[in-house]
C-alpha positions as CSV (number, residue, x, y, z in Angstrom):
1,M,5.5,2.8,-9.8
2,P,9.2,3.5,-9.2
3,A,11.9,0.8,-9.3
4,I,12.5,-0.6,-5.7
5,T,15.9,-2.2,-4.5
6,Q,15.5,-5.8,-3.0
7,K,17.0,-4.2,0.4
8,S,14.2,-1.7,0.4
9,L,11.6,-3.7,-0.3
10,T,12.9,-6.4,2.3
11,D,12.9,-3.5,4.7
12,I,9.3,-2.5,4.0
13,L,8.3,-6.2,4.3
14,R,10.0,-6.8,7.8
15,K,8.4,-3.6,9.1
16,L,5.0,-4.8,8.0
17,E,5.8,-8.1,9.4
18,R,7.0,-6.1,12.9
19,K,4.0,-4.4,12.9
20,G,1.9,-7.4,12.4
21,M,0.4,-6.8,9.2
22,L,2.4,-9.8,7.5
23,N,3.2,-13.4,8.4
24,R,6.5,-14.8,6.8
25,Y,6.7,-18.2,5.7
26,I,10.0,-19.5,4.8
27,S,10.0,-22.7,2.3
28,P,13.3,-25.2,3.4
29,T,14.2,-25.3,-0.3
30,I,17.5,-24.3,-1.9
31,P,17.4,-21.4,-2.3
32,P,14.8,-20.6,0.6
33,Q,11.6,-19.3,-1.2
34,V,10.1,-16.8,1.2
35,E,6.0,-16.2,1.0
36,Y,4.3,-13.4,2.8
37,K,0.5,-13.3,3.5
38,L,-1.6,-10.8,5.4
39,T,-2.3,-11.1,8.5
40,P,-6.2,-10.6,9.8
41,L,-4.8,-6.9,10.9
42,G,-3.2,-6.3,7.3
43,L,-6.5,-7.6,6.0
44,E,-8.3,-4.9,7.5
45,L,-5.9,-2.4,6.8
46,L,-6.5,-3.5,3.0
47,Q,-10.0,-3.1,3.4
48,F,-9.5,0.5,4.6
49,C,-7.5,1.5,2.0
50,E,-9.9,-0.2,-0.7
51,T,-12.6,1.8,0.9
52,M,-10.8,5.1,0.3
53,N,-9.7,4.3,-2.9
54,T,-13.1,3.7,-4.1
55,W,-14.1,7.1,-2.2
56,A,-11.5,9.0,-4.3
57,K,-12.3,7.6,-7.7
58,E,-16.0,8.5,-6.8
59,R,-15.1,12.1,-5.9
60,E,-12.5,12.6,-8.6
61,T,-14.6,15.2,-10.3
62,D,-15.2,16.9,-7.4
63,M,-11.1,17.3,-6.6
64,Q,-10.6,18.0,-10.2
65,R,-12.8,21.3,-10.1
66,A,-11.6,22.1,-6.6
67,R,-7.8,21.9,-8.1
68,R,-9.0,24.1,-11.3
69,S,-10.9,26.8,-8.8
70,Y,-7.6,26.8,-6.5
71,A,-5.4,27.4,-9.6
72,R,-7.7,30.5,-10.9
73,R,-7.4,32.1,-7.2
74,S,-3.6,31.3,-7.3
75,R,-2.9,33.6,-10.7
């Protein structure tokens, strides 16, 4: 995974918070510590992503076969 800047990460986390996927908790410490937790909506999305990932893993052979077939036809 490519490196991400602190600003980019913060922007992404704030967007996810705004969309209801995350809750942000700030600890009153010095320096402040920020913790993010998935909301029920975020957990639902995570479950969907895990299902998609499982589907892709189970069909990897089929997708490789399709890529080879496409490459042969594209020559």
